[in-house]
Every structure is written in C-alpha cells, then in structure tokens.
N, C-alpha and C positions, 0 to 999 in steps of 0.2 A: 911760583905762585904761592900765596898764602891763602888762608881760609877767607880772607877778605877779598874775594874774587873780583868784584867789579872795579875797585880802585886799582888793583894790580893789572887787570886787563887793560884798563884805560891808559895807565902809565906805559905799559908795554906797547900798546898800539900807537901812542904818540911817537915813541922812538921808531917803531916800525914804519909808520907812515912817512915820517920825516926821512928816514934812511932810504926808504923805497924810492922816493922821488929822485934820489941821486944815482940810482942804479940803472943799469940796462940789462937786457936779457942776452946780450952778446958775450963773447969770450967764454963760451961754455966749456971749452976743452974738448968738445966733440967735433967731428968733421963737419963741413959745411954742406953736405949732401942732402940734409933734411932727414937722414935716417934715424936721428936720435929719437924722434917721437914714435917711430915704428918699432924700434928694437924692444924686445922683452926677454925676460929670462934671467937677467943679471941679479946680483945681490941688491936688496933694497936697504936704504937707510931711512930711519924714522926719527925725527927730532921732536922732543916734547919739552914742555915746561911743567914741572910736577909740583903738586901741592904737598907732597910728602911721600914717605915710603909706601903707603898703601896704594897710592895712584901709580907710582913707578912700578911696583910689583905686578899690579893688575894689568898694566899695558904690556909689560914684558911677557907676562904669561900668555896674554891674548895673541901677541905677535908670534910667540913661539909656537902656539897651537896652530895658527894659520900656516906658518912655515912648514910644520910637520905635515899638515894636510895637503898643502900645495906643492911641496918640494922646492919652494923658492926660499933661499936664505934671506933673512931680514934681521937687521940689528937696530935696537933702540938706543938712542943717545939722549941723555937727560941734560938739558942745557942749564948752565948756571945763570945765564942771561940770555933768554930766548930771542928777544928782538935783536940784540947785538950779534949773536951767533948766526941767526938766520940771515941778517944783512951781510955779514962777512962771507957766508956761503955763496950768496948770490954774486957778491962783488968778485969773488975768486973764481966764479964759474963752476963751482962744485957744491951746489946746494943739496940738502937732503931731498930724497924723492917725495917724502910725505912728512907733514909737519903740522903742529898746532898753529892756527892762524886766527887772529882776532878780527872781528868785523871792521873795526876802524882802521885796520891796516890793509884791508882788502883793496880798496879803491886805488891806493898808491901803487901797489904791486901789479894790479890789473892794468893800470894805465901804461906801465912801461914794459908789459909783456913778460914779467918774471914768473907769473903763475899760469897754470893751465885751467881753462874753464871746462871741467869734466862733469859737472853736476847733472846735466841733462842725459849723460850716458850711464848714469847709475841705475842698476836694476831696481833699486828700492827708492827711486827719487819721489814717487808718489806717496810714500809712507811718511815723509818728513812733515812736521807741522808747517802749514803754509807761511806763518810768520817767520819761521826759521829759514825757509827757502828765500823769502823776500830779503831777509837779513844778509844773505850771501849772494844776492843778485846785483850785478852792476851792468848798466846799459843793456838790460834784457838778457844777460847771460848768467845762468846759475853756475857759480864757480866751483863750489866745494861742498862736501857732505858735512852738515852740522853734526858735531860729535856728541853733544849733549846740551843741556841748558838749565838755567835757573830762573826763577821769578822772585818778586818781592811779595811778602805777606806780613800780616800783623801777628807778632809773637807776644803772648800774654802770660805773665806770671800768675798761675792759678791760685797759689796760696795768698798772695796779696789781693787778688781779685775777690776771693771768697771772704777774706777778712774785712774787705770794704763793703760787704753785703751785696755784692754783685753776683749774678747768676748767668747761665748760658743765654738767657733771654736778653741780657744787657750787652752782648757782644755787638759792637757798633756796626750799623749798616749804612750810616750816612755820616757826613762831616759833622753835623750838629751832635750826633750821638757820640762820635769820637771825642769831640771837644768836651762833652759832658763827662764821659767816663775818665778822661785824662785829668780833668779837674778833681774828680772824686778820688782818684788814686794819688794825686799830688799831696803827700803828707809825710810826716816823720822823716824829713830830709830826703825824700825820694820824689823824683819827678814822674809825672804820669806817662809821658812818651818821650823817648830819646832816639835820635838817629843821626847819621853822618851829615855834615854840612856840605853836601855835594849834590849835583844834579842827579847822580845815580840813585839817590833816595827821593829828593824833592820832585824829580821828574814824574814820580808816580802821582803826586798831587796835581801836577800839570795835566797829566792824562785824564785824571778823574774830573777835572774841570772842563774837559773837552778840548784841551790844547795839546801842544807838542812843539818841538823845535823846528821840524820840517813838515810840510804838507805837500805831497806830490812833488817833492824836490825843491819847493820854494821855502825860503826862510819865513817862519811865522812865530818867532820867539817873543815878539812884543804884542801878541794877540791879547785881547781882553781876558780870555780864559786863563792864560798863563799869569797875567797880572793878578787875577782873582785868586789863583792857587797860591802864589807867593805871599799875597796879603793875608790869606787865611793862616798860613804857617807863621808869618810875622806876628799876627795878633796873638797867637797862643805862645809864641816865644816870649812876647812881652808880658803876658799874664802869668808866666811861669809854669804852665801845665805841659808845655813842650820844651825840649832843650836839645841843643846839638851835643853830641857825645863828648866832644873836646871841651865843651864849656862846663861839664860836670866831671872832668878828670878821667875820661875814658878814651881809648884809642879808636873805638868804633862802636856801633850800636850793640853788637854782641857782648862786648865787655861791659858796657853800661848796664845791660840787662843781666848779665851773669853775676856782676858784683852787686846787683839789686839797688843800683843808683837810679834805675828806671823800672817802672812796673810793666811797661810795654816798649817794644821797639819795632821798627820796620826793617826787615832783613830778608835775605834769601835763604834757600834751604841748606846752604853751607853752615848756617848757624847751628844746626843740629849736631854736627860733629864737634864744634867748638864747645857747646854746652856739655856734651857727653864727656869730653876730655878734661875740660877745665872747671866746669861748674856742675858736677853731676847731681848736686843736691837741690838744684833749682827746678821746680816743677813748672811745666808750661803747656800751653795749647797754642795751636796755630789756626788763624782765621784768615779768610780773604780780606783784603783791604776794603774799607768802606767806600761806597760810591760817593762821588761828588756831584756837582751840578750837571756834569756831562755824562754821568753814568760810572760804571766800573772802570778801573784803570790800574795798571801796574807796569813795571818794566821787566824786560827779559835780558838775560846775559848769556852769551854763548861763545864758543870757538868752533872752527871747522877743521877738517883735515885738508890742509892746502897741499897742492901738488905742483912741483916745479915744472915750468914749461920746458926746461932743458933736461928733464929726467929722461934717461934712455929706457926707463922701465915703467912707462905710463900704464900699460895694460895691467901689469901686476900690482902697481900702486893703487889703481882703481879697484882691483879685486880685493886688496887688503882693506881699503876704505869701506867697501861694502860689507866685508866681514866684521870690521870693528863697529859698524853702525847697525848691525843686525840685531834682531830682538833679543836673542839669548845673550849676546855679548854686552849689549847696553845694560841689560838687567844685572849682569855680573858686575859691570863697572859701578852701577848704582849701589849695589850692596857693598862693594869694596871701599868706595870713597865718596859716595853721596850725591852725584849729579842726577838729574832726571833724564830719561831717555828722550832723544830727539825725534822719535818715530811714534806715530799714533798706535801702531799695533802692539806696543809695549805698555800702553796706558793702563789697561785693566790689571795686568800682572803687577805693575808697579804700585798701583793703588791698593791692591790686596796685600802687598808686602809692606806698605807704608800707610796704613789707614789713618794715622794721625797727621799726615802731612799732605793730604789731598788738596788742601787750599792752595798749595804752591802749583800743583798741576792744573787746577781750575783756572789759574791766571793765564794759561797758555792761550785761552780762547780770546782774550782781549788785551794781551800785552803789547806795549810799544817797545821798540828797541832804539837805543841811542843812535844818532846819525852815523852812517857808515861812509860818508863822502870824504874824499881826501881833504885833510886839514881840519876835520871836525874835532879830532882829539885835542888839538891846541885850543880851539874855541871853548871846549868844555873845561879844559884846565883853567882858563881865564874865568869862566863862569863860576867855577867852584871857588876860586879865590874871592870873588865878590860875594858869594853866598855866605861865606863865613861871617860877614857883618850884616846879614839880613835883618837881624833884630833891631838895628839902629839905622838900617839903610832904606832906600826907596825902591820898591819892587819895579816900578815903571822904568826908573833910570837904569837899574841893573839889566833889565830885559832889553832896553834900547841898545845897550852896548853889545849884548849877545846878538841881537838882530843885525846890527852893523857888521859884526864879525862873520856871521853866517852868510850874509849877502855877498861878502867878499869871496866866498869859496863856493857858494851854490850856483848852479847853472841857471 
C-alpha cells in the first residue's frame, strides 16, 4: 500500500474479488475429516500489505509480543502484491491463517467459502464501530475484525486562509459556504479546493446530498441526490474554484495541497504522514466536511483481519485478531503509522493524543462505506474513469451507467 490508501485498497480489492470468484475452498492439503477447523496450537502465518517500514515494524512487534505471551509461534509475511499472493495461497490450498482483507474483496471470498466468519465469536465484537461491523458483514454474518479505519475530512492551509482574511468562523459548514471560501482562496495560480477524480472522494458529496450507491442492497446510483451532488461539483469545476488533482499536475489531493497548488483538499488522515514527511513547512488544520442538502456525510475506508476457512489454527488466529484489535495495540498502531482505532473504547485516548485530528474521528458517526458486494470494485473503477471528465460531462448520464452496472451485480 501507499499513503494514498483508498485508491490502493480499491485496486487491490478489484483483483482480489475477481480472483476469489475463480477459487474454491477445497484442496486445502488437510485431511477430509473436518478436524482442520478444530485443531489449534500450530504456528500461525500472518500476511499483510504494508504502507512502509513503520507499519511493518509495528505489526511484527505486536505479533511477536502476542507470541511471547501466548506461547504460540507466529510469523509475519509482508506481501509485495497482497491480492495476488492471497489468491495464490488459496489456490494452492495453503493460505495464511490471518491476513489483511479489503471490504470489496470480502463478498467474493465469502461466497466460495475461502474465509471463516468469526466476527461474532470475538470477545471485543461489541467494541467495534457499528459502521465497521456492517462493512464486514455479508448475508448477516460478521466475518472479520476491522483492523483500523480512516475517514475523509477537509484539510485547510492555514497560512493561505489567514492571508485571504478568513478566520475560524469562516470554516465552511454548508455547501454554499464551501463554494464561497473556495472562490475566495482561488487566486495567485492556486485553486481553492482540489481532490482526486474518483468516487472515493466525490462519494462524500453524494453522502452529503443524502445519496449513495446502494440503499438496503438496492442500486440507487442515479438518485436525484447523487445527481445534485455531481452537479454541484461540476459547477465549481467549471468556475475554477474546484479542481481535480490530476488537472493541476498532482498525483493526488495530498500532493496538490502539499505543493500549494490548492488551498484546501478532501483527504483521509493518512495525509498527515505525507505532509510531515514531504511538506513539513505547510501549516494546516483539519475540519469536518461541510453538510450538504442531506446533512453531514463522509466516506470511511478500512481493512479487516481475514481468517482462512482452511486454517488449522482458527482458535489461535482469532485470539491474535483480538489482541491486534485491542485498545492498547490499536493505539500503538495509530502512533506508529497513523490509522484510527476501529474500537470505540480507544476513542478518548486517540482524541487526547491527536487533538488536531478529531474531525476525522467525528466522521465515524455518519460515514458511508463503498459498496462491498461482489463485483463492486469493477463498477467503481468504471465510475472513476467517467468522473475524470465530469467537468464537461453529464452527471445524469454518468450515474445512469453506474446504476445499470450496479443493478447487474446487486441482488
């Protein structure tokens, strides 16, 4: 993974979901007596995709601490290509016991029996944010422990903000206010607001309009709320106060913001590490995204600790997942590489340690998550390709295509 987490997760999930559909849970290499699920005590393998050395070291240290405490040997493997290596492990009948799993890959692996649904057996299952539990629930079964999460918020360059005569009282609370401050900040070759040309950013506007891609499992992409959201973005792309990052020479919103080609961006809390490492002189503040006609809205992004259905060590794997998602360990992960804890009991400690970033955590109360049904990753990939030309495109026509594609995969 890179620090641009959502795009990476989606791409990974597309490969995972596609690959999962071609796999089966047979050929495990264990005997056919059914004892595999009952056996425990063997060495565990843990497969992760890492954003960098900090994440790798933090996970290795945590697993080593659990091993010492439990007496169970466990080895962390860092994948160069997580979707591919996970698929290969299933195909060969030798998957890792525990592994990072993206929501959009969940349905495919659940459908063919490759992964175990152990969420309801977790001692800390009631501590996870409800939206995260929903994110990893398929057909009523809570499959896996959410390992952490991120939301989107509004990141503001405070120096440019002050120079434009704006104060804390001007932080936008509504779409109209966002448009106004973006127009004010568009000057000197700098755009007011920039973000990626992708559903993983524009979906926040759809949520704020009261829309979303799925409602109770049914496709609702072409709803009036979603049309209104894309039309709002299109209007301000046209007037020049909003811009897609690629259109101003940046790879993602964090780069547009860090290079000061944009005064504001919409990004997740992974941007803090990027700014610290690459643009340490840029001063900024983080605010909740402004409300739209439908109220507050943002998107959340997460992975879980997936467990192989063929694992002979499910009891120990579940115990390790509980350890890794415990309060102390999640706070340690947050300090090491930036994600927010997936459990409510860690909220106060995280907020105290990160007082300037609480807008991200506030979004947990009203965040939507990208569709996690089988095939959704491909639909969103196509949606993103169309969004790149939103400035000159027709929001209604774009969403009609998404609606058709979603209806083909939704139940």
